C-alpha positions in Angstrom: 24.9 -29.8 4.0 23.0 -32.8 5.3 19.2 -32.6 5.6 17.5 -33.8 8.7 16.2 -37.0 7.1 19.7 -37.8 5.9 21.0 -37.4 9.5 18.3 -39.8 10.8 19.3 -42.3 8.1 23.0 -42.0 8.9 22.3 -42.5 12.5 20.1 -45.5 11.9 22.3 -47.3 9.3 25.8 -46.2 10.3 25.4 -46.8 14.0 28.2 -45.2 16.1 30.0 -43.7 13.1 26.8 -41.9 12.1 26.4 -40.5 15.6 29.9 -39.3 15.7 29.3 -37.6 12.3 26.2 -35.9 13.7 28.2 -34.7 16.7 30.8 -33.3 14.4 28.2 -31.3 12.4 26.5 -30.2 15.6 29.8 -28.9 17.1 30.7 -27.3 13.8 27.3 -25.5 13.7 27.7 -24.3 17.3 31.2 -23.1 16.6 30.1 -21.0 13.5 27.0 -19.8 15.3 29.2 -18.5 18.2 31.6 -16.7 15.7 28.7 -15.0 13.9 27.3 -13.3 16.9 29.1 -10.2 18.2 29.2 -10.5 21.9 31.7 -9.6 24.6 33.0 -12.5 26.4 33.2 -11.9 30.1 30.4 -10.5 32.2 32.7 -8.8 34.8 35.4 -6.1 35.0 37.1 -7.3 38.2 37.0 -10.6 40.0 39.2 -12.0 42.8 39.4 -15.3 44.6 41.3 -18.5 45.2 43.0 -21.0 42.9 43.3 -24.7 43.9 45.1 -27.4 42.0 48.6 -28.6 41.6 49.5 -25.2 43.1 47.3 -23.1 45.3 47.0 -19.4 45.8 45.2 -16.1 45.0 44.0 -14.9 41.6 42.7 -11.5 40.4 41.4 -10.8 36.9 40.8 -7.3 35.5 39.2 -6.6 32.2 41.5 -4.3 30.1 39.7 -4.3 26.8 36.5 -5.8 25.3 37.3 -9.5 25.7 40.9 -9.2 27.1 41.7 -9.5 30.8 44.9 -9.2 32.8 45.4 -11.8 35.5 47.7 -11.8 38.5 48.3 -15.1 40.3 50.1 -15.5 43.6 50.7 -19.2 44.2 52.5 -21.6 46.3 53.4 -25.2 45.2 52.1 -28.3 46.9 54.9 -30.3 45.3 57.9 -28.0 45.8 59.1 -25.4 48.3 58.3 -22.6 46.0 56.2 -19.5 45.8 55.6 -17.6 42.5 53.8 -14.6 41.1 52.4 -14.8 37.5 51.2 -11.9 35.3 49.2 -13.0 32.2 47.1 -11.5 29.4 44.0 -13.6 28.7 41.7 -13.5 25.6 38.1 -14.7 26.2 35.8 -16.2 23.6 32.1 -16.6 24.5 30.6 -20.1 24.2 26.9 -19.9 23.4 26.3 -17.1 26.0 28.3 -14.3 27.5 28.7 -16.0 30.9 30.3 -19.1 29.5 33.8 -18.6 28.0 36.8 -20.4 26.6 40.0 -18.5 27.1 43.7 -18.6 26.2 46.6 -16.5 27.4 50.2 -16.1 28.1 52.6 -14.3 30.5 55.6 -14.5 32.7 56.3 -15.8 36.2 58.9 -15.1 38.9 59.4 -17.5 41.8 61.2 -17.8 45.0 62.4 -21.2 46.3 64.1 -22.4 49.4 64.9 -25.9 48.0 68.4 -27.2 47.7 70.0 -29.9 45.6 72.7 -31.4 47.8 74.3 -28.5 49.6 73.6 -26.0 46.8 70.5 -23.8 47.0 68.4 -23.8 43.8 68.3 -20.5 41.8 64.9 -18.7 41.9 62.8 -19.6 38.9 61.8 -17.1 36.1 60.0 -18.0 33.0 57.0 -18.0 30.7 53.5 -19.4 31.1 50.6 -20.2 28.7 47.0 -20.9 29.8 43.9 -22.4 28.3 40.6 -23.0 30.1 36.9 -22.5 30.5 35.0 -20.3 32.9 31.4 -19.6 33.9 30.0 -16.6 35.8 26.7 -16.9 37.6 25.6 -13.7 39.4 28.7 -12.7 41.4 30.5 -16.0 41.3 33.1 -16.9 38.7 34.3 -20.5 38.4 37.0 -21.6 36.0 39.2 -24.6 35.2 42.5 -24.2 33.3 45.6 -25.9 32.2 48.7 -23.7 32.7 52.1 -25.1 31.7 55.1 -23.1 33.0 58.5 -23.1 31.4 61.4 -21.9 33.5 64.0 -19.9 31.5 66.3 -19.8 34.5 66.3 -21.4 37.9 63.8 -23.8 39.4 64.1 -27.5 40.0 62.8 -28.4 36.5 62.5 -26.6 33.2 58.8 -27.5 32.6 55.9 -27.7 35.0 52.4 -28.8 34.0 49.8 -27.1 36.2 46.0 -27.4 36.4 43.7 -25.5 38.6 40.2 -24.6 39.6 39.7 -20.9 40.4 36.7 -19.6 42.4 36.4 -15.8 42.2 34.0 -13.3 43.6 33.0 -10.6 41.0 33.9 -7.3 42.6 32.8 -5.1 39.7 30.2 -6.2 37.2 30.8 -5.4 33.6 29.3 -2.2 32.3 29.8 -1.0 28.8 32.5 1.5 28.2 31.6 4.7 26.4 33.3 3.5 23.2 31.2 0.3 23.3 28.0 2.3 23.7 28.9 4.5 20.7 29.8 1.5 18.7 26.3 0.0 19.3 24.6 3.3 18.5 26.4 3.4 15.2 25.4 -0.2 14.3 21.7 0.6 15.1 21.9 3.8 13.1 23.4 2.0 10.1 20.9 -0.8 10.3 18.0 1.6 10.0 19.3 3.0 6.7 
């Protein structure tokens, strides 16, 4: 591990390369520090709001277990004549504090389209989705940005859609610890006293 004076020397003598090395070590440190702390990712149980981006619509997130939420998205496309409903499971990982999270997830979508190719109407899309993003919750407001590619298994105009969106949600139900979480914390405190 580099000592502080070595970092300063690297930065002074190596210029930009030294700075990028410092940033790599700093990011590595923050990453390991985040893994070592046992925290629960999201600070809400239920949040609902709007989603704007390549598609627009409504979104609802419900915590189902520690750092796992289920998300329901009802969206309409700005690029196609299509409406879809998506159901996803999302895993949250806290980033420095509980209110700032990275998340990844996956799920399925079912769409309805009124588009036609020539004289033939397109088949309604059905497929799988994956999602990765970042979110922050301040008081009762949850703001997130995500990248959500969708792959149509059947139907739709194309097989692959690349979607991004910003979701603004209102926290309907703040997170309270479930009974099993309270008992888990009591056991940890009890074991640490021994």
